[in-house]
DOVO-930568 format. One record per residue (C-alpha): x, y, z; residue in three letters. Coordinates in pm, 1 decimal, padded with zeros to 6 digits. Example, Ala and Ser with C-alpha at 12.3 -4.5 7.8 and 13.67 -1.06 7.14 Angstrom:
REC,u,v,w,type
REC,01230.0,-00450.0,00780.0,ala
REC,01367.0,-00106.0,00714.0,ser
This chain:
REC,u,v,w,type
REC,01658.5,02505.7,-01539.8,met
REC,01898.2,02768.7,-01407.4,gly
REC,01825.3,03032.0,-01144.4,val
REC,01474.0,03015.1,-00996.7,phe
REC,01271.3,03316.0,-01108.9,arg
REC,00903.2,03411.6,-01127.7,val
REC,00792.4,03656.0,-01396.0,thr
REC,00455.2,03813.9,-01466.7,gly
REC,00280.5,03812.7,-01805.8,pro
REC,00468.4,04129.7,-01912.7,his
REC,00809.5,04023.0,-01784.5,gly
REC,00777.4,04183.0,-01439.9,thr
REC,00990.1,04007.6,-01178.0,asp
REC,00753.0,03846.1,-00924.4,arg
REC,01011.8,03634.0,-00742.3,thr
REC,00968.7,03629.1,-00361.6,pro
REC,01265.0,03765.2,-00168.6,his
REC,01320.3,03484.5,00084.5,ser
REC,01473.1,03149.2,-00007.8,met
REC,01208.0,02958.0,00189.5,lys
REC,00929.0,03119.6,-00017.0,ser
REC,01112.0,03029.8,-00337.6,arg
REC,01159.7,02674.8,-00212.0,gly
REC,00788.8,02653.7,-00131.4,leu
REC,00704.6,02747.7,-00491.4,leu
REC,00955.1,02491.8,-00621.6,ala
REC,00790.9,02218.3,-00412.8,leu
REC,00448.1,02314.8,-00550.5,leu
REC,00567.4,02327.3,-00912.2,leu
REC,00715.9,01976.4,-00884.2,glu
REC,00389.0,01834.3,-00744.2,ala
REC,00110.1,01669.3,-00938.7,his
REC,-00155.9,01935.6,-01006.4,glu
REC,00077.8,02192.7,-00838.4,phe
REC,-00072.3,02095.1,-00500.8,cys
REC,00085.9,01992.0,-00169.1,arg
REC,-00034.8,01933.5,00185.3,ala
REC,00066.5,02195.3,00442.6,arg
REC,00233.7,01918.6,00645.6,ser
REC,00451.4,01825.7,00346.8,tyr
REC,00566.0,02185.9,00301.6,leu
REC,00639.4,02224.8,00672.9,gln
REC,00831.7,01896.7,00684.8,asp
REC,01050.8,01999.2,00389.7,his
REC,01116.5,02363.9,00476.7,leu
REC,01093.4,02380.8,00858.0,trp
REC,01173.7,02024.0,00961.6,ser
REC,01374.3,02142.2,01262.9,asp
REC,01087.2,02338.2,01418.0,arg
REC,00791.8,02242.7,01633.0,gln
REC,00458.0,02202.2,01456.8,gln
REC,00318.4,02538.0,01566.1,glu
REC,00637.6,02722.6,01470.8,gln
REC,00644.2,02549.6,01133.1,gly
REC,00279.4,02636.3,01068.4,ala
REC,00344.7,03002.4,01155.2,ser
REC,00648.3,03016.0,00925.7,ser
REC,00444.0,02859.9,00644.7,leu
REC,00174.2,03125.8,00682.4,arg
REC,00438.2,03399.5,00664.8,gln
REC,00588.1,03247.2,00349.6,ala
REC,00245.0,03225.6,00184.7,leu
REC,00182.1,03591.6,00267.8,ser
REC,00516.4,03690.2,00116.8,glu
REC,00441.2,03497.7,-00203.8,ile
REC,00105.1,03670.6,-00239.1,arg
REC,00269.9,04010.6,-00192.0,arg
REC,00531.2,03923.4,-00454.3,ala
REC,00262.3,03806.0,-00699.3,phe
REC,00082.7,04140.5,-00659.9,gly
REC,-00220.1,04154.6,-00892.9,pro
REC,-00179.7,03781.7,-00958.2,his
REC,-00203.8,03682.4,-00589.5,arg
REC,-00514.9,03470.2,-00659.1,glu
REC,-00293.3,03216.1,-00837.5,leu
REC,-00184.1,03090.6,-00495.0,leu
REC,-00476.1,02912.4,-00326.6,glu
REC,-00519.5,02750.7,00014.0,thr
REC,-00799.2,02517.8,00118.1,glu
REC,-00788.9,02346.4,00454.5,gly
REC,-00466.7,02145.5,00463.7,asn
REC,-00388.0,02206.7,00095.7,leu
REC,-00177.4,02469.4,-00079.0,val
REC,-00186.4,02492.3,-00457.9,arg
REC,-00098.4,02701.9,-00759.6,leu
REC,-00369.8,02737.9,-01020.2,arg
REC,-00265.4,02540.9,-01326.4,arg
REC,-00462.5,02766.8,-01559.0,asp
REC,-00249.6,03068.1,-01464.0,gly
REC,00100.9,02923.0,-01426.3,val
REC,00350.8,02807.2,-01690.1,val
REC,00675.5,02639.1,-01584.5,thr
REC,00992.9,02541.1,-01771.4,asp
REC,01065.8,02266.2,-01518.9,ala
REC,01041.5,01997.8,-01788.7,glu
REC,01255.3,02184.9,-02045.2,asp
REC,01594.4,02045.0,-02136.9,arg
REC,01899.7,02274.9,-02131.2,pro
REC,02021.0,02360.0,-02480.9,pro
REC,02382.4,02270.9,-02414.3,gly
REC,02600.0,02090.5,-02163.7,asp
REC,02416.3,01995.4,-01844.1,leu
REC,02722.2,02102.1,-01641.3,asp
REC,02674.0,02458.1,-01765.1,ala
REC,02333.5,02497.0,-01601.3,val
REC,02194.9,02363.2,-01275.5,glu
REC,01836.0,02283.3,-01187.7,tyr
REC,01705.9,02542.6,-00935.3,leu
REC,02047.5,02704.6,-00928.4,glu
REC,02121.0,02914.9,-00622.1,gly
REC,01828.3,02783.7,-00418.0,leu
REC,02025.2,02758.9,-00094.1,asp
REC,01791.2,02648.8,00186.3,ile
REC,01951.7,02510.4,00499.2,arg
REC,01699.3,02244.5,00585.1,asp
REC,01811.9,01880.5,00564.4,pro
REC,01479.3,01762.1,00422.0,glu
REC,01474.9,02024.9,00147.4,phe
REC,01841.6,01963.2,00070.6,glu
REC,01770.1,01592.6,00030.6,arg
REC,01468.4,01663.5,-00191.9,trp
REC,01665.3,01905.2,-00411.9,leu
REC,01961.0,01667.2,-00438.5,arg
REC,01728.3,01382.1,-00546.5,asp
REC,01552.3,01600.3,-00805.3,arg
REC,01883.3,01715.0,-00955.5,arg
REC,02009.9,01357.6,-00976.5,gln
REC,01687.7,01239.4,-01142.6,gln
REC,01705.0,01516.3,-01401.1,arg
REC,02071.9,01453.6,-01470.9,ala
REC,02004.2,01082.6,-01522.4,ala
REC,01711.6,01152.9,-01754.3,ala
REC,01918.0,01404.7,-01954.0,tyr
REC,02210.6,01163.7,-01991.2,glu
REC,01965.9,00892.2,-02103.0,ser
REC,01834.8,01125.5,-02373.5,asp
REC,02188.1,01198.7,-02493.3,leu
REC,02276.3,00830.3,-02502.7,ala
REC,01969.1,00739.0,-02708.1,ala
REC,01860.9,01046.2,-02906.8,pro
REC,01634.9,00851.8,-03141.0,asp
REC,01426.4,00701.0,-02862.0,ile
REC,01125.4,00877.2,-02714.5,leu
REC,01162.8,01002.3,-02359.2,ala
REC,01065.7,00728.4,-02111.8,pro
REC,00815.5,00937.6,-01915.1,val
REC,00469.5,00831.8,-02027.2,gly
REC,00605.8,00573.0,-02270.1,ala
REC,00354.9,00310.7,-02159.2,ser
REC,00060.5,00548.8,-02129.0,arg
REC,-00241.9,00421.1,-02318.7,pro
REC,-00445.8,00668.9,-02523.7,trp
REC,-00802.0,00785.9,-02468.1,leu
REC,-00958.2,01004.3,-02737.5,val
REC,-01270.6,01180.1,-02606.4,val
REC,-01497.3,01291.5,-02887.0,glu
REC,-01720.2,01596.1,-02860.3,lys
REC,-02066.0,01489.5,-02735.1,pro
REC,-02339.8,01459.9,-02993.5,thr
REC,-02653.5,01653.3,-02920.5,gly
REC,-02453.3,01928.6,-02749.8,gly
REC,-02630.2,01890.8,-02415.1,thr
REC,-02497.5,01947.1,-02065.1,val
REC,-02588.2,01593.7,-01954.1,val
REC,-02393.8,01426.2,-02235.4,ala
REC,-02097.7,01656.3,-02181.0,glu
REC,-02095.0,01580.8,-01807.4,his
REC,-02122.5,01208.4,-01876.5,leu
REC,-01819.4,01212.2,-02107.4,gly
REC,-01613.5,01426.3,-01871.0,gln
REC,-01700.8,01210.2,-01569.7,ala
REC,-01597.7,00889.6,-01747.7,ile
REC,-01274.3,01039.6,-01878.2,ala
REC,-01184.8,01187.9,-01538.1,gln
REC,-01262.2,00859.9,-01363.5,gly
REC,-01022.0,00678.8,-01595.7,val
REC,-00751.3,00942.0,-01540.5,ser
REC,-00794.6,00916.2,-01162.5,asp
REC,-00716.0,00544.4,-01179.4,arg
REC,-00389.7,00585.6,-01368.7,gly
REC,-00182.2,00775.4,-01625.7,pro
REC,-00349.7,00803.5,-01964.3,val
REC,-00274.6,01018.4,-02268.1,glu
REC,-00598.3,01215.2,-02293.6,met
REC,-00702.4,01377.5,-02620.9,val
REC,-01007.0,01597.3,-02547.1,pro
REC,-01284.5,01718.2,-02773.7,asp
REC,-01201.2,01479.5,-03052.3,gly
REC,-00882.4,01660.7,-03160.6,his
REC,-00682.6,01412.3,-03366.3,ala
REC,-00350.5,01341.3,-03193.6,pro
REC,-00046.1,01432.8,-03401.4,pro
REC,00085.1,01078.5,-03411.5,ser
REC,-00016.9,00757.7,-03237.1,ile
REC,00219.1,00460.4,-03264.9,pro
REC,00047.2,00163.2,-03423.8,glu
REC,00123.5,-00060.4,-03127.9,asp
REC,-00031.2,00175.2,-02869.8,lys
REC,-00319.0,00058.6,-02648.7,ala
REC,-00616.4,00289.6,-02639.4,gly
REC,-00971.7,00362.7,-02744.1,cys
REC,-01212.8,00636.2,-02849.8,ile
REC,-01497.1,00746.1,-02619.3,leu
REC,-01818.6,00886.3,-02769.2,ser
REC,-02121.4,01003.1,-02572.4,val
REC,-02451.3,01149.2,-02685.5,gly
REC,-02802.3,01242.5,-02585.3,glu
REC,-03127.4,01201.3,-02775.1,arg
REC,-03465.3,01359.3,-02723.3,asn
REC,-03730.5,01215.9,-02954.4,asp
REC,-04076.5,01060.1,-02951.4,ala
REC,-03945.3,00775.9,-02733.8,phe
REC,-03819.1,01016.5,-02462.9,gly
REC,-03477.9,01125.6,-02341.2,asn
REC,-03177.1,00892.7,-02339.2,ser
REC,-02798.1,00904.3,-02318.8,val
REC,-02556.4,00667.7,-02492.0,ser
REC,-02192.2,00565.9,-02451.9,val
REC,-01978.4,00399.3,-02717.7,gln
REC,-01617.3,00279.9,-02726.1,leu
REC,-01425.6,00223.0,-03049.0,arg
REC,-01079.5,00082.7,-03105.5,ser
REC,-00801.6,00329.7,-03167.4,leu
REC,-00650.4,00148.3,-03464.0,asp
REC,-00944.3,00048.6,-03687.0,asn
REC,-01237.7,00236.2,-03524.8,arg
REC,-01416.5,-00093.3,-03461.5,arg
REC,-01701.5,-00065.9,-03208.8,val
REC,-01592.5,-00236.4,-02885.5,leu
REC,-01893.8,-00162.3,-02668.4,trp
REC,-02206.2,00048.5,-02669.9,thr
REC,-02493.7,00104.6,-02432.1,thr
REC,-02768.4,00352.5,-02359.5,met
REC,-03001.2,00443.5,-02074.9,ala
REC,-03326.0,00641.6,-02053.0,pro
REC,-03342.5,00969.6,-01863.5,leu
REC,-03642.0,01073.5,-01658.2,asp
REC,-03620.8,01443.1,-01570.1,pro
REC,-03934.4,01407.9,-01355.5,glu
REC,-03782.6,01161.4,-01112.8,thr
REC,-03712.8,01290.0,-00766.4,gly
REC,-03356.9,01155.6,-00752.8,glu
REC,-03211.8,01392.7,-01014.6,gly
REC,-03007.9,01313.1,-01323.1,leu
REC,-02670.5,01230.9,-01163.4,leu
REC,-02785.5,00907.6,-00992.9,pro
REC,-02943.3,00804.9,-01324.2,gln
REC,-02621.0,00836.7,-01522.8,ile
REC,-02394.8,00711.2,-01240.4,ala
REC,-02424.2,00343.3,-01347.7,pro
REC,-02324.3,00446.8,-01701.7,leu
REC,-02022.4,00630.2,-01561.6,ile
REC,-01914.5,00319.4,-01370.1,gly
REC,-01967.5,00093.1,-01670.0,leu
REC,-01780.3,00330.9,-01898.2,gly
REC,-01480.8,00362.5,-01665.4,ile
REC,-01454.5,-00013.6,-01622.0,asp
REC,-01485.9,-00087.9,-01994.1,arg
REC,-01220.2,00168.9,-02081.7,ile
REC,-00990.1,00043.2,-01805.6,ala
REC,-01026.1,-00310.2,-01946.2,ala
REC,-00940.0,-00190.2,-02297.6,glu
REC,-00640.5,00008.0,-02172.6,leu
REC,-00516.9,-00298.1,-01982.3,ala
REC,-00530.9,-00523.5,-02288.5,ala
REC,-00212.9,-00587.7,-02490.0,pro
REC,-00193.7,-00348.2,-02785.4,pro
REC,-00228.6,-00484.9,-03137.2,ser
REC,00108.7,-00562.8,-03296.9,pro
REC,00231.0,-00319.1,-03557.9,ala
REC,00248.0,-00463.9,-03913.1,pro
REC,00562.2,-00669.0,-03955.2,gly
REC,00652.6,-00660.4,-03587.5,his
REC,00510.9,-00995.3,-03477.0,gly
REC,00338.3,-01037.8,-03142.4,ala
REC,00275.7,-00738.9,-02921.6,ala
REC,00500.3,-00682.6,-02624.8,ala
REC,00361.1,-00753.0,-02278.7,ala
REC,00158.7,-00456.3,-02153.5,pro
REC,00349.9,-00229.2,-01918.0,ala
REC,00084.4,00026.1,-01828.0,ser
REC,-00048.1,00076.5,-01477.3,leu
REC,-00391.7,-00031.5,-01603.1,phe
REC,-00254.2,-00371.3,-01707.0,ala
REC,-00075.2,-00417.5,-01375.5,thr
REC,-00378.3,-00322.6,-01164.6,val
REC,-00600.8,-00547.2,-01376.6,asp
REC,-00367.9,-00841.5,-01311.0,asp
REC,-00347.8,-00756.5,-00941.1,met
REC,-00725.7,-00749.4,-00897.5,leu
REC,-00792.4,-01060.0,-01107.0,arg
REC,-00531.1,-01266.2,-00922.5,thr
REC,-00603.9,-01091.0,-00589.8,arg
REC,-00234.5,-01013.4,-00557.0,gly
REC,-00117.4,-01374.7,-00552.5,arg
REC,00228.2,-01304.7,-00703.5,asp
REC,00307.7,-01027.7,-00458.6,phe
REC,00672.9,-00978.3,-00546.4,lys
REC,00621.6,-00961.7,-00923.2,ala
REC,00323.5,-00728.2,-00895.5,leu
REC,00502.7,-00502.3,-00648.2,asp
REC,00798.5,-00480.9,-00885.9,thr
REC,00571.9,-00391.6,-01177.5,arg
REC,00398.9,-00121.8,-00970.5,leu
REC,00734.9,00019.8,-00866.0,gln
REC,00840.1,00039.5,-01231.9,leu
REC,00515.5,00223.7,-01307.1,cys
REC,00594.7,00467.8,-01026.6,phe
REC,00948.4,00524.8,-01150.5,glu
REC,00813.0,00603.8,-01495.1,glu
REC,00537.8,00834.5,-01365.0,glu
REC,00566.7,00917.3,-00993.0,pro
REC,00200.9,00966.9,-00910.0,arg
REC,00020.1,00909.6,-00584.4,gly
REC,-00230.8,00671.8,-00744.0,ile
REC,00050.0,00422.4,-00812.8,val
REC,00143.6,00423.9,-00443.8,leu
REC,-00223.6,00381.0,-00352.1,ala
REC,-00243.2,00068.9,-00570.6,trp
REC,00076.5,-00057.8,-00403.2,lys
REC,-00100.3,-00012.3,-00069.1,ala
REC,-00401.3,-00208.8,-00195.9,leu
REC,-00166.1,-00493.0,-00293.6,leu
REC,-00067.7,-00509.7,00073.0,arg
REC,-00435.8,-00516.2,00170.2,cys
REC,-00484.2,-00819.2,-00054.6,leu
REC,-00186.3,-00996.9,00100.9,ala
REC,-00317.2,-00909.7,00448.1,phe
REC,-00667.5,-01032.0,00366.0,gly
REC,-00559.8,-01370.7,00235.2,glu
REC,-00288.1,-01411.8,00499.4,arg
REC,-00018.7,-01495.6,00248.2,arg
REC,00262.0,-01330.3,00446.2,arg
REC,00383.5,-01373.8,00799.6,glu
REC,00516.9,-01018.6,00842.2,asp
REC,00178.2,-00861.1,00923.6,ile
REC,00342.0,-00575.1,01111.6,gly
REC,00557.0,-00485.7,00811.7,leu
REC,00254.9,-00499.6,00581.1,leu
REC,00072.5,-00256.4,00808.5,arg
REC,00365.0,-00015.0,00823.1,asp
REC,00418.6,-00026.5,00446.8,glu
REC,00050.3,00025.3,00367.9,ala
REC,00026.5,00319.5,00609.7,lys
REC,00339.1,00483.2,00466.7,ser
REC,00228.4,00430.9,00107.2,leu
REC,-00116.7,00586.7,00148.5,val
REC,00030.7,00879.8,00342.2,ala
REC,00263.1,00954.4,00051.0,arg
REC,-00013.5,00889.9,-00201.6,ala
REC,-00251.4,01140.3,-00041.6,val
REC,00033.0,01386.0,-00004.9,glu
REC,00110.0,01364.9,-00377.2,met
REC,-00249.8,01361.7,-00504.4,glu
REC,-00474.3,01507.7,-00233.5,pro
REC,-00752.0,01581.8,-00484.7,gln
REC,-00765.1,01241.1,-00650.3,asn
REC,-01081.0,01066.3,-00520.4,pro
REC,-00943.4,00725.2,-00616.2,gln
REC,-00636.3,00782.9,-00399.0,val
REC,-00850.0,00899.6,-00106.4,leu
REC,-01086.0,00601.6,-00138.3,ala
REC,-00800.9,00347.9,-00147.8,leu
REC,-00639.6,00518.6,00151.9,ala
REC,-00972.1,00489.3,00333.8,ser
REC,-00981.6,00115.3,00264.9,his
REC,-00632.8,00075.8,00413.0,val
REC,-00733.6,00262.2,00728.7,tyr
REC,-01038.4,00039.9,00776.8,thr
REC,-00910.1,-00301.2,00676.7,phe
REC,-00542.5,-00298.3,00770.7,val
REC,-00515.0,-00027.0,01035.6,leu
REC,-00865.0,-00064.8,01190.9,asp
REC,-00922.7,00309.4,01229.7,lys
REC,-01278.4,00368.8,01101.9,pro
REC,-01294.8,00744.7,01190.3,pro
REC,-00990.0,00822.5,00974.7,val
REC,-01122.1,00593.9,00702.1,ala
REC,-01461.4,00764.5,00704.7,his
REC,-01306.3,01111.9,00672.5,glu
REC,-01093.0,01003.7,00375.3,leu
REC,-01391.5,00840.9,00204.2,ala
REC,-01604.0,01151.1,00264.5,ala
REC,-01336.0,01364.6,00100.0,arg
REC,-01333.4,01129.6,-00198.7,ala
REC,-01710.1,01164.1,-00243.4,leu
REC,-01700.8,01540.7,-00208.5,arg
REC,-01471.8,01546.5,-00511.7,ile
REC,-01652.0,01271.6,-00706.8,asp
REC,-02004.0,01192.0,-00578.5,pro
REC,-02034.5,00875.9,-00791.4,val
REC,-01691.7,00723.8,-00726.4,asn
REC,-01752.5,00352.6,-00672.3,val
REC,-01447.9,00304.7,-00450.4,tyr
REC,-01554.4,00609.4,-00249.6,gly
REC,-01897.6,00461.7,-00173.3,trp
REC,-01747.4,00118.7,-00101.9,ala
REC,-01491.3,00269.1,00136.8,ser
REC,-01762.0,00477.7,00305.3,thr
REC,-01971.9,00166.8,00360.6,gly
REC,-01680.2,-00036.1,00491.2,tyr
REC,-01579.8,00240.4,00735.2,ala
REC,-01938.3,00257.5,00864.0,his
REC,-01948.0,-00120.7,00896.2,leu
REC,-01630.0,-00134.9,01102.7,ser
REC,-01756.5,00150.3,01321.4,ala
REC,-02079.9,-00040.1,01395.2,gly
REC,-02308.6,00183.7,01185.2,his
REC,-02459.8,-00110.5,01002.6,val
REC,-02756.1,00058.8,00832.1,glu
REC,-02541.7,00339.2,00693.4,arg
REC,-02295.0,00076.6,00577.2,ala
REC,-02562.4,-00121.8,00397.1,tyr
REC,-02702.1,00187.6,00219.8,glu
REC,-02357.9,00305.9,00106.4,ala
REC,-02256.3,-00036.4,-00022.3,leu
REC,-02591.0,-00079.6,-00195.7,leu
REC,-02512.7,00241.6,-00383.4,arg
REC,-02158.7,00125.5,-00461.6,ala
REC,-02298.6,-00197.2,-00602.5,arg
REC,-02546.8,-00005.5,-00816.4,arg
REC,-02281.6,00232.2,-00951.1,phe
REC,-02008.9,-00023.5,-01022.7,thr
REC,-01939.9,-00179.0,-01360.6,gly
REC,-01818.0,-00529.6,-01428.9,glu
REC,-01446.2,-00475.4,-01378.7,gly
REC,-01212.9,-00704.3,-01181.3,pro
REC,-01296.7,-00515.0,-00861.1,his
REC,-01660.7,-00632.0,-00876.7,arg
REC,-01605.1,-00931.1,-00643.7,pro
REC,-01460.5,-00693.4,-00382.9,met
REC,-01768.9,-00469.7,-00401.9,ile
REC,-01999.5,-00771.5,-00377.8,asp
REC,-01796.1,-00904.3,-00085.4,leu
REC,-01833.7,-00580.9,00111.5,leu
REC,-02204.5,-00562.1,00030.0,phe
REC,-02259.0,-00923.2,00140.7,gly
REC,-02072.9,-00851.2,00463.8,met
REC,-02291.2,-00546.6,00534.3,ser
REC,-02609.5,-00741.6,00460.5,ala
REC,-02513.8,-01022.1,00700.8,ile
REC,-02399.5,-00792.8,00981.5,ile
REC,-02710.0,-00572.2,00945.0,ser
REC,-02934.2,-00878.7,00987.1,gly
REC,-03018.3,-00933.9,00617.2,arg
REC,-02852.8,-01271.2,00641.7,ile
REC,-03032.6,-01444.1,00354.0,ala
REC,-02947.6,-01158.3,00115.7,glu
REC,-02588.0,-01148.6,00234.6,gly
REC,-02524.1,-01521.0,00212.0,thr
REC,-02681.3,-01534.0,-00135.5,ala
REC,-02443.8,-01259.9,-00252.4,thr
REC,-02137.8,-01423.1,-00097.1,leu
REC,-02228.9,-01767.3,-00227.6,glu
REC,-02218.0,-01620.9,-00578.6,thr
REC,-01875.8,-01468.6,-00513.9,val
REC,-01754.5,-01797.2,-00369.7,asn
REC,-01890.1,-01995.1,-00665.1,ala
REC,-01698.0,-01772.9,-00907.8,leu
REC,-01383.7,-01751.5,-00690.9,leu
REC,-01371.2,-02069.7,-00479.2,pro
REC,-01014.9,-02002.6,-00358.0,asp
REC,-01095.7,-01649.6,-00234.9,phe
REC,-01091.7,-01667.2,00145.6,gln
REC,-01282.2,-01354.3,00264.1,pro
REC,-01626.2,-01461.9,00132.5,pro
REC,-01590.8,-01795.4,00311.5,leu
REC,-01520.7,-01620.7,00641.0,arg
REC,-01842.2,-01422.8,00625.9,phe
REC,-02044.1,-01713.6,00486.3,leu
REC,-01928.4,-01908.7,00790.9,leu
REC,-02037.3,-01620.6,01016.7,ala
REC,-02372.5,-01591.1,00837.9,gly
REC,-02446.5,-01961.7,00862.1,tyr
REC,-02360.0,-01961.4,01232.2,leu
REC,-02586.7,-01660.8,01292.2,ala
REC,-02869.6,-01846.3,01114.3,gln
REC,-02802.8,-02163.7,01311.0,gly
REC,-02732.5,-02349.0,00984.0,asp
REC,-02460.2,-02567.4,01133.5,phe
REC,-02419.9,-02817.5,00843.6,pro
REC,-02338.2,-02539.6,00595.9,arg
REC,-02124.9,-02366.3,00860.1,ala
REC,-01924.5,-02687.2,00905.6,glu
REC,-01876.1,-02714.2,00528.7,asp
REC,-01758.6,-02351.3,00507.1,ala
REC,-01517.7,-02409.3,00795.4,lys
REC,-01367.4,-02714.2,00623.1,leu
REC,-01320.5,-02528.6,00294.7,arg
REC,-01163.9,-02234.0,00475.9,leu
REC,-00924.2,-02459.7,00667.7,ser
REC,-00800.6,-02598.0,00332.5,val
REC,-00715.0,-02246.1,00217.3,leu
REC,-00584.6,-02134.0,00559.1,glu
REC,-00371.0,-02399.9,00718.8,thr
REC,-00448.7,-02427.8,01087.7,gly
REC,-00766.4,-02215.9,01076.6,phe
REC,-00982.1,-02233.3,01388.7,glu
REC,-01303.7,-02050.4,01483.5,leu
REC,-01122.9,-01873.4,01766.3,arg
REC,-00914.4,-01691.1,01503.0,asp
REC,-01212.9,-01458.8,01441.5,phe
REC,-01153.8,-01296.1,01780.8,ala
REC,-00780.0,-01239.3,01725.7,glu
REC,-00683.4,-00873.4,01660.8,pro
REC,-00457.7,-00966.4,01368.0,asp
REC,-00724.4,-01172.4,01189.6,tyr
REC,-00858.6,-00975.5,00888.6,pro
REC,-01221.4,-00943.5,01003.2,thr
REC,-01236.5,-00609.4,01189.6,pro
REC,-01601.0,-00556.6,01092.8,ser
REC,-01700.2,-00877.1,01275.9,leu
REC,-01503.8,-00779.9,01585.5,arg
REC,-01658.9,-00432.5,01592.7,asn
REC,-02020.3,-00555.5,01570.1,asn
REC,-02246.9,-00779.2,01777.4,thr
REC,-02364.8,-01030.6,01518.3,leu
REC,-02179.3,-01311.2,01694.7,leu
REC,-02005.3,-01366.1,02025.6,asp
REC,-01668.3,-01438.7,01868.3,leu
REC,-01508.3,-01573.9,02184.3,lys
REC,-01776.8,-01841.6,02215.9,asn
REC,-01771.0,-01951.5,01850.7,leu
REC,-01559.8,-02266.3,01914.1,pro
REC,-01849.2,-02405.6,02120.7,arg
REC,-02085.4,-02391.7,01819.4,leu
REC,-01900.9,-02637.0,01594.6,leu
């Protein structure tokens, strides 16, 4: 609050001279993980300039900031399209409340930058802070709303003290955090106070080395009564040629999914308070969205928007984009063009806000394959996700799907086989199995693919995508009776469905159109 100023550890003034450089730092400090894309910074500080001019001005501003930081210049980092401040070396009072009247002090006072985009951003931020401050004054006995619905995850210190167990615990905890806001308590430090009606759990990992060999274990316990919710273990073979990470990857996937399920569950009611309130966390909303495959679009979109208003993170926007993918895939809305535009805009903002979140990148990749039909962009986004998290299930699934839509069927099959191996049993499992079955059919492993999709269809008979690819697989096999049955069942779910729809550019089967399994234009002649 007040005048923008940068000070060194001993009180030395390190504030850049130019207003644009100060504005650049303000934009970084308001970002998740203090990180923004270069394009975002250019659009908000030099929106009236051509791209090359804006890029040159950005470079000059970065140079000025480094000069102002002096011996602390390494705190400002650039990597490709990203600009960030190191969180371990920067402390900000951006979240502090003014001690007196809000009218007496202004947020980022004196930051006068004549760019319409920055002016709009600054005006919005000041209004949001004023509203939050007034809300606090009106209800002083109520906790601040930011993070109010965050579930808790207590991560205990690994037993055995080994690097493998420590990595396993960190990977699970980070994977959960990438999927949504969670109140993380590391290293087993007891939180100061946890409300009795809070959702959450305790994660314990360990490693053993005894006469029976090496093994790692994962256990979840309830937050309220320490009851064991789930436990599992897996052997480790240091002599195997694949290394240790692929061996613990399935445990990471299982652990993330089990924790996500616990965090999505309604919290236990506090004594004397009756039934628990409906869960409001992002985990609960995403769980409902995946289980229902986005059937109640309006209600789910409203819940996701409320989650975003409470904690404006890119991952929330990425889940909103996936909701549009689900609506697109099951053809529940007529405004396909609007769905495309919304999904594209949402993932652009999501990646802009959280460019280092592999879950965001993987979901953006899925949008670019499935809705926008741009496999090269999708593949790049998925590759970035896997560079950050090499065992991210969504990253491998998105990589496989991008390969499939680009016609690289063997690469697609291998990537989706890995995604299927790494995934747990969460509500996204049918989606992973669907993509794997598609890749198996299109790569010529038709029996394997149809067997996988028949299982998905048996569990979710009203889910349209598996039926589409079962129909394609049966036709490729020449199994016309089963193809006719699949067509009839699909026509019940999709009023007016015809085989010629497969060849239409707006029909949600880009991977069939981009491969040579079937001559889609001649399909009507087969049945």
